[in-house]
Structures are given as C-alpha cells and as structure tokens.
mmCIF file as Biopython writes it, N, C-alpha, C and O atoms, coordinates in Angstrom:
data_model
#
loop_
_atom_site.group_PDB
_atom_site.id
_atom_site.type_symbol
_atom_site.label_atom_id
_atom_site.label_alt_id
_atom_site.label_comp_id
_atom_site.label_asym_id
_atom_site.label_entity_id
_atom_site.label_seq_id
_atom_site.pdbx_PDB_ins_code
_atom_site.Cartn_x
_atom_site.Cartn_y
_atom_site.Cartn_z
_atom_site.occupancy
_atom_site.B_iso_or_equiv
_atom_site.auth_seq_id
_atom_site.auth_asym_id
_atom_site.pdbx_PDB_model_num
ATOM 1   N N  . MET A ? 1  ? 0.846  -1.180 0.000   1.0 0.0 1  A 1 
ATOM 2   C CA . MET A ? 1  ? 0.000  0.000  0.000   1.0 0.0 1  A 1 
ATOM 3   C C  . MET A ? 1  ? 0.888  1.240  0.000   1.0 0.0 1  A 1 
ATOM 4   O O  . MET A ? 1  ? 1.893  1.277  0.711   1.0 0.0 1  A 1 
ATOM 5   N N  . ASP A ? 2  ? 0.534  2.252  -0.784  1.0 0.0 2  A 1 
ATOM 6   C CA . ASP A ? 2  ? 1.296  3.497  -0.871  1.0 0.0 2  A 1 
ATOM 7   C C  . ASP A ? 2  ? 1.045  4.373  0.343   1.0 0.0 2  A 1 
ATOM 8   O O  . ASP A ? 2  ? -0.052 4.379  0.902   1.0 0.0 2  A 1 
ATOM 9   N N  . ASP A ? 3  ? 2.066  5.109  0.745   1.0 0.0 3  A 1 
ATOM 10  C CA . ASP A ? 3  ? 1.938  6.067  1.833   1.0 0.0 3  A 1 
ATOM 11  C C  . ASP A ? 3  ? 1.286  7.329  1.286   1.0 0.0 3  A 1 
ATOM 12  O O  . ASP A ? 3  ? 1.874  8.005  0.441   1.0 0.0 3  A 1 
ATOM 13  N N  . ILE A ? 4  ? 0.098  7.657  1.745   1.0 0.0 4  A 1 
ATOM 14  C CA . ILE A ? 4  ? -0.634 8.799  1.195   1.0 0.0 4  A 1 
ATOM 15  C C  . ILE A ? 4  ? -0.024 10.136 1.600   1.0 0.0 4  A 1 
ATOM 16  O O  . ILE A ? 4  ? -0.411 11.173 1.061   1.0 0.0 4  A 1 
ATOM 17  N N  . ASN A ? 5  ? 0.923  10.133 2.542   1.0 0.0 5  A 1 
ATOM 18  C CA . ASN A ? 5  ? 1.553  11.377 2.977   1.0 0.0 5  A 1 
ATOM 19  C C  . ASN A ? 5  ? 2.782  11.740 2.164   1.0 0.0 5  A 1 
ATOM 20  O O  . ASN A ? 5  ? 3.364  12.801 2.388   1.0 0.0 5  A 1 
ATOM 21  N N  . GLN A ? 6  ? 3.194  10.901 1.231   1.0 0.0 6  A 1 
ATOM 22  C CA . GLN A ? 6  ? 4.365  11.182 0.419   1.0 0.0 6  A 1 
ATOM 23  C C  . GLN A ? 6  ? 3.965  12.019 -0.790  1.0 0.0 6  A 1 
ATOM 24  O O  . GLN A ? 6  ? 2.901  11.795 -1.367  1.0 0.0 6  A 1 
ATOM 25  N N  . PRO A ? 7  ? 4.809  12.989 -1.186  1.0 0.0 7  A 1 
ATOM 26  C CA . PRO A ? 7  ? 4.488  13.802 -2.366  1.0 0.0 7  A 1 
ATOM 27  C C  . PRO A ? 7  ? 4.469  12.944 -3.620  1.0 0.0 7  A 1 
ATOM 28  O O  . PRO A ? 7  ? 5.229  11.983 -3.746  1.0 0.0 7  A 1 
ATOM 29  N N  . THR A ? 8  ? 3.592  13.304 -4.540  1.0 0.0 8  A 1 
ATOM 30  C CA . THR A ? 8  ? 3.440  12.513 -5.764  1.0 0.0 8  A 1 
ATOM 31  C C  . THR A ? 8  ? 3.876  13.270 -7.004  1.0 0.0 8  A 1 
ATOM 32  O O  . THR A ? 8  ? 3.641  12.801 -8.118  1.0 0.0 8  A 1 
ATOM 33  N N  . GLY A ? 9  ? 4.500  14.414 -6.847  1.0 0.0 9  A 1 
ATOM 34  C CA . GLY A ? 9  ? 4.924  15.195 -8.011  1.0 0.0 9  A 1 
ATOM 35  C C  . GLY A ? 9  ? 4.119  16.464 -8.116  1.0 0.0 9  A 1 
ATOM 36  O O  . GLY A ? 9  ? 3.434  16.862 -7.173  1.0 0.0 9  A 1 
ATOM 37  N N  . GLY A ? 10 ? 4.204  17.102 -9.276  1.0 0.0 10 A 1 
ATOM 38  C CA . GLY A ? 10 ? 3.479  18.344 -9.481  1.0 0.0 10 A 1 
ATOM 39  C C  . GLY A ? 10 ? 4.305  19.532 -9.037  1.0 0.0 10 A 1 
ATOM 40  O O  . GLY A ? 10 ? 5.535  19.484 -9.072  1.0 0.0 10 A 1 
ATOM 41  N N  . ALA A ? 11 ? 3.650  20.587 -8.625  1.0 0.0 11 A 1 
ATOM 42  C CA . ALA A ? 11 ? 4.337  21.827 -8.258  1.0 0.0 11 A 1 
ATOM 43  C C  . ALA A ? 11 ? 5.232  21.613 -7.046  1.0 0.0 11 A 1 
ATOM 44  O O  . ALA A ? 11 ? 4.925  20.813 -6.162  1.0 0.0 11 A 1 
ATOM 45  N N  . THR A ? 12 ? 6.339  22.337 -7.021  1.0 0.0 12 A 1 
ATOM 46  C CA . THR A ? 12 ? 7.263  22.271 -5.893  1.0 0.0 12 A 1 
ATOM 47  C C  . THR A ? 12 ? 7.477  23.669 -5.352  1.0 0.0 12 A 1 
ATOM 48  O O  . THR A ? 12 ? 7.226  24.657 -6.042  1.0 0.0 12 A 1 
ATOM 49  N N  . ASP A ? 13 ? 7.940  23.746 -4.120  1.0 0.0 13 A 1 
ATOM 50  C CA . ASP A ? 13 ? 8.240  25.065 -3.573  1.0 0.0 13 A 1 
ATOM 51  C C  . ASP A ? 13 ? 9.667  25.475 -3.925  1.0 0.0 13 A 1 
ATOM 52  O O  . ASP A ? 13 ? 10.437 24.663 -4.438  1.0 0.0 13 A 1 
ATOM 53  N N  . ALA A ? 14 ? 10.020 26.718 -3.653  1.0 0.0 14 A 1 
ATOM 54  C CA . ALA A ? 14 ? 11.315 27.265 -4.076  1.0 0.0 14 A 1 
ATOM 55  C C  . ALA A ? 14 ? 12.496 26.553 -3.441  1.0 0.0 14 A 1 
ATOM 56  O O  . ALA A ? 14 ? 13.577 26.525 -4.029  1.0 0.0 14 A 1 
ATOM 57  N N  . THR A ? 15 ? 12.323 25.977 -2.260  1.0 0.0 15 A 1 
ATOM 58  C CA . THR A ? 15 ? 13.451 25.323 -1.600  1.0 0.0 15 A 1 
ATOM 59  C C  . THR A ? 15 ? 13.810 24.003 -2.243  1.0 0.0 15 A 1 
ATOM 60  O O  . THR A ? 15 ? 14.939 23.541 -2.076  1.0 0.0 15 A 1 
ATOM 61  N N  . SER A ? 16 ? 12.909 23.377 -2.964  1.0 0.0 16 A 1 
ATOM 62  C CA . SER A ? 16 ? 13.200 22.082 -3.567  1.0 0.0 16 A 1 
ATOM 63  C C  . SER A ? 16 ? 13.404 22.164 -5.080  1.0 0.0 16 A 1 
ATOM 64  O O  . SER A ? 16 ? 13.539 21.130 -5.734  1.0 0.0 16 A 1 
ATOM 65  N N  . ARG A ? 17 ? 13.429 23.352 -5.640  1.0 0.0 17 A 1 
ATOM 66  C CA . ARG A ? 17 ? 13.666 23.508 -7.071  1.0 0.0 17 A 1 
ATOM 67  C C  . ARG A ? 17 ? 15.089 23.109 -7.426  1.0 0.0 17 A 1 
ATOM 68  O O  . ARG A ? 17 ? 16.024 23.316 -6.652  1.0 0.0 17 A 1 
ATOM 69  N N  . VAL A ? 18 ? 15.230 22.540 -8.598  1.0 0.0 18 A 1 
ATOM 70  C CA . VAL A ? 18 ? 16.560 22.235 -9.112  1.0 0.0 18 A 1 
ATOM 71  C C  . VAL A ? 18 ? 17.151 23.532 -9.635  1.0 0.0 18 A 1 
ATOM 72  O O  . VAL A ? 18 ? 16.534 24.227 -10.442 1.0 0.0 18 A 1 
ATOM 73  N N  . ARG A ? 19 ? 18.347 23.853 -9.171  1.0 0.0 19 A 1 
ATOM 74  C CA . ARG A ? 19 ? 18.990 25.105 -9.570  1.0 0.0 19 A 1 
ATOM 75  C C  . ARG A ? 19 ? 20.239 24.804 -10.374 1.0 0.0 19 A 1 
ATOM 76  O O  . ARG A ? 19 ? 20.924 23.804 -10.162 1.0 0.0 19 A 1 
ATOM 77  N N  . SER A ? 20 ? 20.503 25.688 -11.286 1.0 0.0 20 A 1 
ATOM 78  C CA . SER A ? 20 ? 21.722 25.619 -12.094 1.0 0.0 20 A 1 
ATOM 79  C C  . SER A ? 20 ? 22.625 26.763 -11.666 1.0 0.0 20 A 1 
ATOM 80  O O  . SER A ? 20 ? 22.213 27.646 -10.914 1.0 0.0 20 A 1 
ATOM 81  N N  . THR A ? 21 ? 23.865 26.742 -12.153 1.0 0.0 21 A 1 
ATOM 82  C CA . THR A ? 21 ? 24.777 27.838 -11.846 1.0 0.0 21 A 1 
ATOM 83  C C  . THR A ? 21 ? 25.216 28.519 -13.138 1.0 0.0 21 A 1 
ATOM 84  O O  . THR A ? 21 ? 25.261 27.908 -14.206 1.0 0.0 21 A 1 
ATOM 85  N N  . VAL A ? 22 ? 25.533 29.785 -13.008 1.0 0.0 22 A 1 
ATOM 86  C CA . VAL A ? 22 ? 26.003 30.578 -14.139 1.0 0.0 22 A 1 
ATOM 87  C C  . VAL A ? 22 ? 27.177 31.426 -13.656 1.0 0.0 22 A 1 
ATOM 88  O O  . VAL A ? 22 ? 27.178 31.905 -12.522 1.0 0.0 22 A 1 
ATOM 89  N N  . ASP A ? 23 ? 28.173 31.609 -14.516 1.0 0.0 23 A 1 
ATOM 90  C CA . ASP A ? 23 ? 29.368 32.365 -14.157 1.0 0.0 23 A 1 
ATOM 91  C C  . ASP A ? 23 ? 29.142 33.852 -14.415 1.0 0.0 23 A 1 
ATOM 92  O O  . ASP A ? 23 ? 29.714 34.431 -15.338 1.0 0.0 23 A 1 
ATOM 93  N N  . GLU A ? 24 ? 28.304 34.453 -13.588 1.0 0.0 24 A 1 
ATOM 94  C CA . GLU A ? 24 ? 28.031 35.889 -13.639 1.0 0.0 24 A 1 
ATOM 95  C C  . GLU A ? 24 ? 28.197 36.443 -12.236 1.0 0.0 24 A 1 
ATOM 96  O O  . GLU A ? 24 ? 28.118 35.704 -11.255 1.0 0.0 24 A 1 
ATOM 97  N N  . ALA A ? 25 ? 28.430 37.751 -12.142 1.0 0.0 25 A 1 
ATOM 98  C CA . ALA A ? 25 ? 28.674 38.392 -10.854 1.0 0.0 25 A 1 
ATOM 99  C C  . ALA A ? 25 ? 27.379 38.810 -10.171 1.0 0.0 25 A 1 
ATOM 100 O O  . ALA A ? 25 ? 26.422 39.227 -10.823 1.0 0.0 25 A 1 
ATOM 101 N N  . CYS A ? 26 ? 27.366 38.693 -8.849  1.0 0.0 26 A 1 
ATOM 102 C CA . CYS A ? 26 ? 26.244 39.176 -8.036  1.0 0.0 26 A 1 
ATOM 103 C C  . CYS A ? 26 ? 26.198 40.698 -8.148  1.0 0.0 26 A 1 
ATOM 104 O O  . CYS A ? 26 ? 27.235 41.360 -8.101  1.0 0.0 26 A 1 
ATOM 105 N N  . VAL A ? 27 ? 24.998 41.248 -8.294  1.0 0.0 27 A 1 
ATOM 106 C CA . VAL A ? 27 ? 24.852 42.701 -8.419  1.0 0.0 27 A 1 
ATOM 107 C C  . VAL A ? 27 ? 25.092 43.412 -7.091  1.0 0.0 27 A 1 
ATOM 108 O O  . VAL A ? 27 ? 25.286 44.627 -7.070  1.0 0.0 27 A 1 
ATOM 109 N N  . LYS A ? 28 ? 25.082 42.674 -5.987  1.0 0.0 28 A 1 
ATOM 110 C CA . LYS A ? 28 ? 25.279 43.289 -4.669  1.0 0.0 28 A 1 
ATOM 111 C C  . LYS A ? 28 ? 26.723 43.156 -4.176  1.0 0.0 28 A 1 
ATOM 112 O O  . LYS A ? 28 ? 27.326 44.151 -3.775  1.0 0.0 28 A 1 
ATOM 113 N N  . CYS A ? 29 ? 27.291 41.932 -4.200  1.0 0.0 29 A 1 
ATOM 114 C CA . CYS A ? 29 ? 28.618 41.739 -3.605  1.0 0.0 29 A 1 
ATOM 115 C C  . CYS A ? 29 ? 29.705 41.419 -4.633  1.0 0.0 29 A 1 
ATOM 116 O O  . CYS A ? 29 ? 30.887 41.414 -4.288  1.0 0.0 29 A 1 
ATOM 117 N N  . GLY A ? 30 ? 29.332 41.153 -5.887  1.0 0.0 30 A 1 
ATOM 118 C CA . GLY A ? 30 ? 30.313 40.884 -6.930  1.0 0.0 30 A 1 
ATOM 119 C C  . GLY A ? 30 ? 30.788 39.447 -7.019  1.0 0.0 30 A 1 
ATOM 120 O O  . GLY A ? 30 ? 31.591 39.118 -7.893  1.0 0.0 30 A 1 
ATOM 121 N N  . HIS A ? 31 ? 30.304 38.573 -6.123  1.0 0.0 31 A 1 
ATOM 122 C CA . HIS A ? 31 ? 30.699 37.160 -6.155  1.0 0.0 31 A 1 
ATOM 123 C C  . HIS A ? 31 ? 30.287 36.531 -7.482  1.0 0.0 31 A 1 
ATOM 124 O O  . HIS A ? 31 ? 29.178 36.762 -7.962  1.0 0.0 31 A 1 
ATOM 125 N N  . ARG A ? 32 ? 31.181 35.733 -8.075  1.0 0.0 32 A 1 
ATOM 126 C CA . ARG A ? 32 ? 30.881 35.056 -9.339  1.0 0.0 32 A 1 
ATOM 127 C C  . ARG A ? 32 ? 30.412 33.636 -9.054  1.0 0.0 32 A 1 
ATOM 128 O O  . ARG A ? 32 ? 30.948 32.966 -8.172  1.0 0.0 32 A 1 
ATOM 129 N N  . GLY A ? 33 ? 29.421 33.183 -9.793  1.0 0.0 33 A 1 
ATOM 130 C CA . GLY A ? 33 ? 28.896 31.835 -9.624  1.0 0.0 33 A 1 
ATOM 131 C C  . GLY A ? 33 ? 27.527 31.872 -8.974  1.0 0.0 33 A 1 
ATOM 132 O O  . GLY A ? 33 ? 27.365 31.441 -7.833  1.0 0.0 33 A 1 
ATOM 133 N N  . LEU A ? 34 ? 26.546 32.382 -9.692  1.0 0.0 34 A 1 
ATOM 134 C CA . LEU A ? 34 ? 25.187 32.522 -9.170  1.0 0.0 34 A 1 
ATOM 135 C C  . LEU A ? 34 ? 24.376 31.264 -9.420  1.0 0.0 34 A 1 
ATOM 136 O O  . LEU A ? 34 ? 24.606 30.544 -10.391 1.0 0.0 34 A 1 
ATOM 137 N N  . GLU A ? 35 ? 23.428 31.008 -8.536  1.0 0.0 35 A 1 
ATOM 138 C CA . GLU A ? 35 ? 22.454 29.943 -8.747  1.0 0.0 35 A 1 
ATOM 139 C C  . GLU A ? 35 ? 21.220 30.574 -9.376  1.0 0.0 35 A 1 
ATOM 140 O O  . GLU A ? 35 ? 20.876 31.718 -9.077  1.0 0.0 35 A 1 
ATOM 141 N N  . PHE A ? 36 ? 20.548 29.814 -10.258 1.0 0.0 36 A 1 
ATOM 142 C CA . PHE A ? 36 ? 19.340 30.348 -10.877 1.0 0.0 36 A 1 
ATOM 143 C C  . PHE A ? 36 ? 18.369 29.239 -11.233 1.0 0.0 36 A 1 
ATOM 144 O O  . PHE A ? 36 ? 18.755 28.077 -11.364 1.0 0.0 36 A 1 
ATOM 145 N N  . TYR A ? 37 ? 17.107 29.607 -11.389 1.0 0.0 37 A 1 
ATOM 146 C CA . TYR A ? 37 ? 16.071 28.731 -11.930 1.0 0.0 37 A 1 
ATOM 147 C C  . TYR A ? 37 ? 15.073 29.599 -12.673 1.0 0.0 37 A 1 
ATOM 148 O O  . TYR A ? 37 ? 15.022 30.811 -12.462 1.0 0.0 37 A 1 
ATOM 149 N N  . THR A ? 38 ? 14.284 28.992 -13.536 1.0 0.0 38 A 1 
ATOM 150 C CA . THR A ? 38 ? 13.309 29.750 -14.325 1.0 0.0 38 A 1 
ATOM 151 C C  . THR A ? 38 ? 11.896 29.273 -14.007 1.0 0.0 38 A 1 
ATOM 152 O O  . THR A ? 38 ? 11.678 28.125 -13.619 1.0 0.0 38 A 1 
ATOM 153 N N  . MET A ? 39 ? 10.954 30.177 -14.180 1.0 0.0 39 A 1 
ATOM 154 C CA . MET A ? 39 ? 9.528  29.863 -14.037 1.0 0.0 39 A 1 
ATOM 155 C C  . MET A ? 39 ? 8.750  30.634 -15.090 1.0 0.0 39 A 1 
ATOM 156 O O  . MET A ? 39 ? 9.124  31.744 -15.466 1.0 0.0 39 A 1 
ATOM 157 N N  . GLN A ? 40 ? 7.677  30.042 -15.554 1.0 0.0 40 A 1 
ATOM 158 C CA . GLN A ? 40 ? 6.781  30.705 -16.496 1.0 0.0 40 A 1 
ATOM 159 C C  . GLN A ? 40 ? 5.684  31.372 -15.679 1.0 0.0 40 A 1 
ATOM 160 O O  . GLN A ? 40 ? 4.722  30.715 -15.281 1.0 0.0 40 A 1 
ATOM 161 N N  . LEU A ? 41 ? 5.817  32.679 -15.424 1.0 0.0 41 A 1 
ATOM 162 C CA . LEU A ? 41 ? 4.853  33.398 -14.600 1.0 0.0 41 A 1 
ATOM 163 C C  . LEU A ? 41 ? 3.831  34.170 -15.426 1.0 0.0 41 A 1 
ATOM 164 O O  . LEU A ? 41 ? 2.720  34.440 -14.970 1.0 0.0 41 A 1 
ATOM 165 N N  . ARG A ? 42 ? 4.221  34.518 -16.637 1.0 0.0 42 A 1 
ATOM 166 C CA . ARG A ? 42 ? 3.327  35.287 -17.501 1.0 0.0 42 A 1 
ATOM 167 C C  . ARG A ? 42 ? 2.690  34.341 -18.516 1.0 0.0 42 A 1 
ATOM 168 O O  . ARG A ? 42 ? 2.862  33.126 -18.417 1.0 0.0 42 A 1 
ATOM 169 N N  . SER A ? 43 ? 1.974  34.868 -19.464 1.0 0.0 43 A 1 
ATOM 170 C CA . SER A ? 43 ? 1.297  34.018 -20.443 1.0 0.0 43 A 1 
ATOM 171 C C  . SER A ? 43 ? 2.312  33.206 -21.249 1.0 0.0 43 A 1 
ATOM 172 O O  . SER A ? 43 ? 3.482  33.579 -21.331 1.0 0.0 43 A 1 
ATOM 173 N N  . ALA A ? 44 ? 1.881  32.134 -21.824 1.0 0.0 44 A 1 
ATOM 174 C CA . ALA A ? 44 ? 2.766  31.183 -22.500 1.0 0.0 44 A 1 
ATOM 175 C C  . ALA A ? 44 ? 3.492  31.773 -23.699 1.0 0.0 44 A 1 
ATOM 176 O O  . ALA A ? 44 ? 4.554  31.277 -24.076 1.0 0.0 44 A 1 
ATOM 177 N N  . ASP A ? 45 ? 2.944  32.822 -24.307 1.0 0.0 45 A 1 
ATOM 178 C CA . ASP A ? 45 ? 3.610  33.407 -25.474 1.0 0.0 45 A 1 
ATOM 179 C C  . ASP A ? 45 ? 4.644  34.467 -25.092 1.0 0.0 45 A 1 
ATOM 180 O O  . ASP A ? 45 ? 5.209  35.119 -25.970 1.0 0.0 45 A 1 
ATOM 181 N N  . GLU A ? 46 ? 4.896  34.645 -23.792 1.0 0.0 46 A 1 
ATOM 182 C CA . GLU A ? 46 ? 5.925  35.574 -23.317 1.0 0.0 46 A 1 
ATOM 183 C C  . GLU A ? 46 ? 7.059  34.783 -22.689 1.0 0.0 46 A 1 
ATOM 184 O O  . GLU A ? 46 ? 6.903  33.597 -22.401 1.0 0.0 46 A 1 
ATOM 185 N N  . GLY A ? 47 ? 8.198  35.429 -22.474 1.0 0.0 47 A 1 
ATOM 186 C CA . GLY A ? 47 ? 9.367  34.760 -21.930 1.0 0.0 47 A 1 
ATOM 187 C C  . GLY A ? 47 ? 9.214  34.342 -20.479 1.0 0.0 47 A 1 
ATOM 188 O O  . GLY A ? 47 ? 8.277  34.746 -19.790 1.0 0.0 47 A 1 
ATOM 189 N N  . SER A ? 48 ? 10.156 33.523 -20.031 1.0 0.0 48 A 1 
ATOM 190 C CA . SER A ? 48 ? 10.179 33.057 -18.648 1.0 0.0 48 A 1 
ATOM 191 C C  . SER A ? 48 ? 10.789 34.120 -17.743 1.0 0.0 48 A 1 
ATOM 192 O O  . SER A ? 48 ? 11.427 35.062 -18.212 1.0 0.0 48 A 1 
ATOM 193 N N  . THR A ? 49 ? 10.583 33.954 -16.436 1.0 0.0 49 A 1 
ATOM 194 C CA . THR A ? 49 ? 11.239 34.786 -15.443 1.0 0.0 49 A 1 
ATOM 195 C C  . THR A ? 49 ? 12.393 33.980 -14.867 1.0 0.0 49 A 1 
ATOM 196 O O  . THR A ? 49 ? 12.218 32.820 -14.493 1.0 0.0 49 A 1 
ATOM 197 N N  . VAL A ? 50 ? 13.567 34.587 -14.796 1.0 0.0 50 A 1 
ATOM 198 C CA . VAL A ? 50 ? 14.757 33.932 -14.249 1.0 0.0 50 A 1 
ATOM 199 C C  . VAL A ? 50 ? 14.993 34.484 -12.850 1.0 0.0 50 A 1 
ATOM 200 O O  . VAL A ? 50 ? 15.079 35.697 -12.664 1.0 0.0 50 A 1 
ATOM 201 N N  . PHE A ? 51 ? 15.098 33.591 -11.866 1.0 0.0 51 A 1 
ATOM 202 C CA . PHE A ? 51 ? 15.356 33.962 -10.479 1.0 0.0 51 A 1 
ATOM 203 C C  . PHE A ? 51 ? 16.806 33.629 -10.162 1.0 0.0 51 A 1 
ATOM 204 O O  . PHE A ? 51 ? 17.253 32.504 -10.385 1.0 0.0 51 A 1 
ATOM 205 N N  . TYR A ? 52 ? 17.545 34.609 -9.640  1.0 0.0 52 A 1 
ATOM 206 C CA . TYR A ? 52 ? 18.954 34.452 -9.293  1.0 0.0 52 A 1 
ATOM 207 C C  . TYR A ? 52 ? 19.116 34.528 -7.779  1.0 0.0 52 A 1 
ATOM 208 O O  . TYR A ? 52 ? 18.373 35.231 -7.095  1.0 0.0 52 A 1 
ATOM 209 N N  . GLU A ? 53 ? 20.118 33.779 -7.261  1.0 0.0 53 A 1 
ATOM 210 C CA . GLU A ? 53 ? 20.489 33.891 -5.854  1.0 0.0 53 A 1 
ATOM 211 C C  . GLU A ? 53 ? 22.001 33.754 -5.736  1.0 0.0 53 A 1 
ATOM 212 O O  . GLU A ? 53 ? 22.609 32.864 -6.331  1.0 0.0 53 A 1 
ATOM 213 N N  . CYS A ? 54 ? 22.593 34.649 -4.960  1.0 0.0 54 A 1 
ATOM 214 C CA . CYS A ? 54 ? 24.035 34.602 -4.697  1.0 0.0 54 A 1 
ATOM 215 C C  . CYS A ? 54 ? 24.281 33.663 -3.522  1.0 0.0 54 A 1 
ATOM 216 O O  . CYS A ? 54 ? 23.721 33.877 -2.447  1.0 0.0 54 A 1 
ATOM 217 N N  . PRO A ? 55 ? 25.110 32.624 -3.696  1.0 0.0 55 A 1 
ATOM 218 C CA . PRO A ? 55 ? 25.374 31.712 -2.586  1.0 0.0 55 A 1 
ATOM 219 C C  . PRO A ? 55 ? 26.230 32.339 -1.482  1.0 0.0 55 A 1 
ATOM 220 O O  . PRO A ? 55 ? 26.293 31.805 -0.375  1.0 0.0 55 A 1 
ATOM 221 N N  . LYS A ? 56 ? 26.884 33.457 -1.768  1.0 0.0 56 A 1 
ATOM 222 C CA . LYS A ? 56 ? 27.736 34.114 -0.769  1.0 0.0 56 A 1 
ATOM 223 C C  . LYS A ? 56 ? 26.935 35.041 0.149   1.0 0.0 56 A 1 
ATOM 224 O O  . LYS A ? 56 ? 27.005 34.919 1.372   1.0 0.0 56 A 1 
ATOM 225 N N  . CYS A ? 57 ? 26.172 35.969 -0.443  1.0 0.0 57 A 1 
ATOM 226 C CA . CYS A ? 57 ? 25.446 36.958 0.373   1.0 0.0 57 A 1 
ATOM 227 C C  . CYS A ? 57 ? 23.931 36.714 0.423   1.0 0.0 57 A 1 
ATOM 228 O O  . CYS A ? 57 ? 23.219 37.452 1.103   1.0 0.0 57 A 1 
ATOM 229 N N  . GLN A ? 58 ? 23.428 35.698 -0.282  1.0 0.0 58 A 1 
ATOM 230 C CA . GLN A ? 58 ? 22.006 35.332 -0.338  1.0 0.0 58 A 1 
ATOM 231 C C  . GLN A ? 58 ? 21.116 36.405 -0.957  1.0 0.0 58 A 1 
ATOM 232 O O  . GLN A ? 58 ? 19.896 36.362 -0.800  1.0 0.0 58 A 1 
ATOM 233 N N  . HIS A ? 59 ? 21.715 37.366 -1.659  1.0 0.0 59 A 1 
ATOM 234 C CA . HIS A ? 59 ? 20.910 38.373 -2.357  1.0 0.0 59 A 1 
ATOM 235 C C  . HIS A ? 59 ? 20.140 37.678 -3.482  1.0 0.0 59 A 1 
ATOM 236 O O  . HIS A ? 59 ? 20.701 36.854 -4.205  1.0 0.0 59 A 1 
ATOM 237 N N  . THR A ? 60 ? 18.860 38.008 -3.628  1.0 0.0 60 A 1 
ATOM 238 C CA . THR A ? 60 ? 18.041 37.422 -4.680  1.0 0.0 60 A 1 
ATOM 239 C C  . THR A ? 60 ? 17.434 38.520 -5.540  1.0 0.0 60 A 1 
ATOM 240 O O  . THR A ? 60 ? 17.154 39.619 -5.062  1.0 0.0 60 A 1 
ATOM 241 N N  . TRP A ? 61 ? 17.236 38.207 -6.810  1.0 0.0 61 A 1 
ATOM 242 C CA . TRP A ? 61 ? 16.579 39.115 -7.736  1.0 0.0 61 A 1 
ATOM 243 C C  . TRP A ? 61 ? 16.074 38.297 -8.912  1.0 0.0 61 A 1 
ATOM 244 O O  . TRP A ? 61 ? 16.433 37.131 -9.076  1.0 0.0 61 A 1 
ATOM 245 N N  . ASN A ? 62 ? 15.232 38.928 -9.732  1.0 0.0 62 A 1 
ATOM 246 C CA . ASN A ? 62 ? 14.723 38.213 -10.906 1.0 0.0 62 A 1 
ATOM 247 C C  . ASN A ? 62 ? 14.784 39.115 -12.126 1.0 0.0 62 A 1 
ATOM 248 O O  . ASN A ? 62 ? 14.915 40.335 -12.030 1.0 0.0 62 A 1 
ATOM 249 N N  . GLN A ? 63 ? 14.682 38.463 -13.277 1.0 0.0 63 A 1 
ATOM 250 C CA . GLN A ? 63 ? 14.741 39.164 -14.559 1.0 0.0 63 A 1 
ATOM 251 C C  . GLN A ? 63 ? 13.751 38.515 -15.500 1.0 0.0 63 A 1 
ATOM 252 O O  . GLN A ? 63 ? 13.732 37.292 -15.644 1.0 0.0 63 A 1 
ATOM 253 N N  . ASN A ? 64 ? 12.928 39.330 -16.142 1.0 0.0 64 A 1 
ATOM 254 C CA . ASN A ? 64 ? 12.010 38.818 -17.156 1.0 0.0 64 A 1 
ATOM 255 C C  . ASN A ? 64 ? 12.717 38.741 -18.496 1.0 0.0 64 A 1 
ATOM 256 O O  . ASN A ? 64 ? 13.329 39.710 -18.944 1.0 0.0 64 A 1 
ATOM 257 N N  . ASN A ? 65 ? 12.628 37.585 -19.131 1.0 0.0 65 A 1 
ATOM 258 C CA . ASN A ? 65 ? 13.252 37.418 -20.451 1.0 0.0 65 A 1 
ATOM 259 C C  . ASN A ? 65 ? 12.220 37.535 -21.546 1.0 0.0 65 A 1 
ATOM 260 O O  . ASN A ? 65 ? 12.555 37.423 -22.725 1.0 0.0 65 A 1 
#
C-alpha cells in the first residue's frame, strides 16, 4: 500500500527547485557563480522569469526574459 503522505509530483516550492549555476557576478557583492532557476509566470507566449540567488550573500533578484 502506498503512503498517502508522500508527495506525488506536481508543483514544488522554491526550496526544492533544481537550480543551475552561471558564471556571472552578483549585483550586490560581486561574487561570481550565481544559482538560478526559471519559471513561467506570464502568459505562455511571453518569456520566462529567471530567479537568481548569490550563494555568498544570499541576495536574490529576478529578470524577465
């Protein structure tokens, strides 16, 4: 029998998102090597939103593409 309390997929929260890294500088502290992930927040015919986080100072920001 399956455990009904275990997640079955679908939407995830920001803490469990798979993040990639990019060799760009943090806009706040200048540290290179940011983590990022994308989400489709606007209509499907528009670009995604990219969320960045600096692993050094934890500064976060986003950019619409």
